[in-house]
N, C-alpha and C positions, 0 to 999 in steps of 0.2 A: 703485724703492725697495727691493728686495732688495740691489741692490749696494751700496747706500747702508749698509744695513744691517749687510750685511757687512765693511765698510770700519770702521764705528763698533766692532763686534766684535773686527775684528783689530786696530785700534789700542788698543783696551780691554786684549784680550790683551799686545799687545807692552808696554804701559805696565806692566801688572801684572806679568809677568814681569821685565822690569828693573827694577822695585820692589825686587821681592823679592832678586832675585839680586844687588843692589847693596846689600843690607843691612849686611852686616860693613862694605864698604868705608866707608859713611856712620857706622859707628860706630868707624873707624880701626883694624880687627883683620885681621890680614893671615891671607892663606889661598890656595890654588891657586884659579883661575879655573874658575868652574862653567858648564857647558853647559846650553842651555834645555833645559827638560821633565826632564833627568838629573841636573844637579847635578853632583856631582863624583863618583858611584857609577856613571858609565855602564857600566864594566867590569862590573860586576853582571847587568848587563842582559843583556851579551852573555856571560854567564857563564864571563867569563876567570878574576875574583877575586870573592871575596864581599866584603861591606861590610866585614868584620873587617881581611883584608888591605888593603884601600883605606885604611882610617884608619889600618892601621899604617905605611905608608908616608908619609902624610901626617905622621903624628907625626916619624917619622925626619927628613924634607925640613926641616922648621921645628924645627930643634934649640935653636934660640935663643929661642924664643918660650914664655911661660908657658900660650897659650892660643891656639887657630889657629880660623879662622872655614872652616866647611864646609857645604856643602847636601848634604843627602837629596833628592833631585830638586830641587824648588822651595824646600824647607823648610830653613831656615838651621839648624844645631845648633853647638853651641860644644864642640870638642875642647880638654879641660883637660891640659895636659902638666905643669903645676907641682905636684908631690906636697903645699905646703902647702895649696893650693886644695881639691884632691881632699880630705884629712883635714878641713876647712871643711864643704865639701859633706857629707861623712860624718856627721861628728858637732858640731863648735861650731856651724854654722850651718845643720843639717839641718832646722830649721824653715823656712827657705827653699827648701830641695831634697827634698821629703817621699817625694815620689810617684815610680814607675817610668815610663817612657814607653810606657806599655799601655793600650789601652781595650777592654775587652768589656764586654758587657751580662749581668748575672748572670741577668735573666729569660729572655733567650734562650738564653744556655749557662751553665745552673748549675752543671756539674761545672768548667770552666774558669774561671767566675766567683768561685768559691770559693777558689779561688788565693791565697794572700798575695801571691804574684809580681805577681800583675794589679791587686789591689784597692788603693783609694785611702784615705786619710784615716782618718775615724774607723772605716769598714767595715775596713779593713787593720788599724789599732790593737786592734780587737774580735775580730777573727779572729786575730791573732797573741797575743792573750794567752788565748785558749781553748784554741789548740793547744799552745803551747808547755810546758806539764806533760807532754805525749803524748812530748817528745824530751830529756828530762832522762836523765842519766848513769846514774841507776835503772832508767828504762825500756829504756834501750838492754841493759842490761846484762839484762834480763828476755828480750830476744830473741836474745841471744848465741846459746843453745843452739840455736834455731830455723837461724841461719844454718850452726852446724855441722852440721847434718845436710844441708844444701846446697853444703855443703863436699865431703862423703863423695861426693854426687850428680855434684858436678863432677869430681872424679878416675875415677868409674866411666865417666864419658862420655869424657873424653879417652884411656881406658885402651881403650874400646872403638873408637876411632877408630886403631887400630894402624897407624902407617907412612904415615899422613897428616899434611898439611901443614894447619894450621888458620886460618883467617881470626877472627882473634881480637878484633875488635870484635865479631862475632856471636856466639863464645862467651862473652865477658864480656854481652853483652845477656842469654843464657840464665840467667846466672848469677843477675845480679843482678834479672832479671824473676823468677825463682824466689824470692829473697827475697822480694820485694814482693808476689807471690802469697800466701804463708807470713803474712807481718807484717802487712799492710794488708788483704787480702780474705778470709784463715782458709782457703785452700784450696791444693791442691795444683796448681802453673801447667804441671804435667808439659812444663817446657822442656827435660830431657835425653832425654827417652824415644823421640826420632827424631832423626835429622838436619832432619825437615822442620819446619814450624812447628808449634806445638801449636794449641788453639782459643784457649787464653788469651795466648799470643803474638800469634796475628793480632789479637785484640783489643786488647791494649796499642799494637800498632804502629799500629791504626787511631785509637788516642786519640791518640798521640805525635805522627805523622806530619803531619796535617792542621793540629795546635796550632803545632808549631814554624814551619811552611811559612806560615801564616795571621798570627801573631805577626810572623815577618820583614816580611812585605808590608804590615802595616799601619805597621810604624816606618819603611818606603820611602815609603808613601802614605798620610801621617797623614789627610789631609784624605778619605780613604774612612772613616775613622772618624767621622768628624764628620758626614759626611751620613747614612750607612746604618748599620745594624747587623748585623754577619756572624755566623754562628754557627761557630763555630770545632769543635767536636766533635759528628761525626755523631750523627742523632738516635737508630739502632740501634746504636752504641756507648752511648750513655747509656743505653739503655734495658736492655741485656743486663747492663751492670756492675750497675745498681740491681737487676734480677734475681738476680744472683750474691750480693752483699750481702745484700738481703731473706731469701734460702735458709738464708745461715748463719746470722744472726740468729736465724730461725725455727727452727734445728738447738740452736742454744745455749741458746735460751730454752725448750727443751722438755726442758733439764735432761741431753741429751748430752753435752756437751763443755763445759769452761771454759780458755780458752788466754789468759794472760798476755801476749797479742799488742797492735800497736796499733790493730786493729779492736776489743779489746774494750775498748781505752780510749775510743776513737770512740764505742762504742755506750753506754756507763755516762754520756758525755757528754751523748750525745742523750736519754738517758733525764732526766737532770737539765735540760736545756734544752728538752725539748719538738722535738726534731728528726725531721724525716720521713726516710723510708728514701732519698730521693736527697740530701737534706744530708747524711747520714752518708756517702752513696756519695762525693758530692763532696768532701769533707773524705780519704777515704783514697787516692782519685784523686791527690791531691796529692803522694803518693809516685811516682807516674808521673815527674814532673819531678826530682826531687832523688834517689829510690831506684833508678831504670831506668836511663834512657838517660846523663843526666851521669855517673853512677858507673861507667856499662860503657863510656865512652869514658875516662875517667880511668884505670881498671885497665889499657885496652888500651894506652894511651899507656906505662905505668909496664914493661908487659912488653916492650913494644918497647924500651924504653932499658936493661933489663936485658939484654936479647937482643943490644941493641948494645955492652954494656959488661960481660964476661964478667967482670971483675975485680969489678964493682960486686956483680953477682948471686952469686957464690961468699962476697962478706964477709954479705951477705943470708942466705945459706943457712945460715951459720956463726953467726949472732945467732940465728935460731931454732932451731938443735940446741942451745944455749947456755940459751936459756931453758925449752927442754924437759926438758932435762937437771935444770934447777934445781926444775921441777916432780915434787910427788909421783904426779901423775898422767899424767907424760910429754907432756904438751899447755900448749899456749899459753893462757892465760887471759885474761880481758876485761881487767884491770887489766894485763896484761903489753902490752896492744897500744900504751897509751900509752909505754912505758919503752922500747920498741926504737928506740931512738935514730936506729940506720943504716938501717933500714928505711923508717921515716917520713921521714930526709932524703931516700931515694930518691925516693918517694912525692912529697916536697915539690916536690923540683927537677925532676920531669917535668911537675908542674902548673906550674912555672914554664917549663919549655922548652916544652909543646905545651898551651896553656891551652885548656881546655875552650870556655869562655865568651871572646871577644875582647874586649867590651867590657861597661861597665855604663851605665844610663842612668838620670838623675835630671831633674825638670822644676823650672824655677824657678816657684815660685808668688807670690813678691813682687817690687817691686823691690830691687835689690841691687847695691851697687858692689864691685866686684873689684880690687885693689889688691895688685901684686907685692910680697911680703914680701921686702926685701933680705938679713934673716938667715938664713932657710931656702932661699933661691932666687939664691943669687949668680952660679950660672952663667945666670941667664936675666934676658933685659931688662926695664926696668922698664916696667908699663904700667898703666894706669886704665881699665876697662870699665864701663859703665852695662848691666847684663843685666835685660832686659824680662821679666815675667812672662809664661809660656809657652815662653820659651827652654828646649830640651835641651840638658842637659850631658850629655858623652861622657866618660866615665871609659874612657881606654884602657888597659886590662889588659894586652893582649897586647905592645902598645909600651913600656909600662913594664917589663915582662918582657925584655926583649929589648934594653934599654938598657944599653950598655957604661958608663954611667957608675955604675948603681947595680949589674949585675952585672958586672964584669970577665969578659972571652972570654963572651957572654950565648950563642954557639951551640952552646957546649960542655956536655955533661952533668956535673954536678959537685955530687955528692951534699955533698960536705965544707962547701959553704957554707952549709948548714942544719944543721951542726954546731957554729958559733960559737953562743956563747952571748949574745953582744952582735951579734945580726945588724943591719947598717947599712941592710937596705933593708926593716926594717918598715912603712915609711910608703908603700912601692910595692906590696907584696905583699900582693893582696886575694882569694887564691883561692876564697873565699866571698861576697865582696862586702863591703861595709863599713857601720858605724854601724847605724841602728836598724834597717835592713834587711838586715843580715847574714843567709845562707841559715838557715833553720829547721832544715833536715833534714840539716847537715852532719855531725853526730856518726853518724846511721845512715850517710849516704853512707860517709864514712872508716871507721866500721866493718866496713862490709861489702868495701868496696878490700882493708885491711887483712887482713883474713882472708882474700879471696881470693888474695892476693898469697902469704899466707904458705902456704896449700894447693897453691899450683902450684910454687913455688919450692922446696919442703922436697922435693918429690916429681918432680921434672922439671927436665932440663935445657934451658932456652928459647934459642933460634937462631933468627937471622932467614935466612927464606927469599926465595930468587931472584925468587919471583912477588911480593914486594913492590916496588912501584914508588916510587923515589925519585929527587927530592925529592917529599915527599906533594902530592897535589893533591885539594882540598875541595870536597864538594858544595855548588853556590852555592845561594843562597835560603833558608839556613836558619841559627839563630840560634847554631848550636851548630858548632865545628869537626870535622866528619865526615870522613875519608879517602876519598875518590871509588873508587878502588880497592881498598881492604881493607888490612889490617896482616895479613900471611902470616908465620906461625911456626910452627917445629918444634918438638913437647914430645917428649923423650926420658925413659924412665924411668927413677930413678935406682935401683939396687939397694939 
């Protein structure tokens, strides 16, 4: 009896896997042959490559096809190579591709569940509408002076490390987290007071690390999120962050202080909408995603590329000096940040060459028929594919950014690409995502990255240290491209 049941189970399992792993064959969509259980991401399990690196290689291999059928474990996903189709997914046909590919239970995980990044449908729309006024240009200008105070702390910290080579990912995390602490939590994060991690840094890392790992696992194993609810943010982290917010709000309510920061905006919003302190904390914690880790990685890659390209570094320094000399206060203003064309070009080119987020996802919610447009995709083969509801579309940002069809000499750092008024790559360059789900915190992220780069480059000559291991190796099982052995740079004070 037991042997018969085992045989039935085995036959059923084989049939199920075979049925799953021939999904794209039946749809006549080309793609690499998957492994049982592992799909096409086996090298991710062995920690040899990230899922993003695997998808980028598949993108390059199938260079004549508009879409490619891929498997994350046994889950079929569609790698979208056709720029015109990507544009449809983001904008024209976004009603068919409305949600990201993440599932978090807001009852179990209120802090992570409040993030627009994981929310769906009407809940996402309501949160987005509620939080958008907190990220206007006017609101960012009110935060500008707070970040200026952090700029001074940044220089003081670098000066205190005399003669030392600095791991730049860590340096930039200190900087962006201090900005988040002031702007979103209304406290001094003490991120520059010691070479050791401050209490707030430990708390922030305890928030970020499990979240990026868990979200990566849920993408690789979607069956897990369908069967059980996982708590991403540890309970003690949730409790401590709520205590911090509660204490700051109580202090401000007693009339001791009023600061025009993001926390004040959320607090006033909370009063209008009767939000609890946990809900206010949850919305403040969304700053960790856009304002802390992601911005720090962008900033560290910009500094690396400027260290690798001293001519570009000199031009950035000259542009900073030019804007300071035009100012009565002898400093770069908030309005100047947008007008510093070469500095911005260097940042965008770094985001292209070293994307922090390798790909975006959208889930098809209704039956959809894709056909190749010959007008906009003449280099791609003609195809027609019926896309079933529940199918995950992968937008391979990293692959697009390294495609020589859109970016000639794609492995070379060339900021001049972004000085052209009519950029031919607008349809493939999405550093903040696209469409209705474009990154809500992009203004804050870009503002602090620009200010941090300006503060460092005007005061220090940045060069590459021999401690930096090239080519970069990335940490596996995370959704962000983090360099495994660090980005080590030397900082020499300019007289």
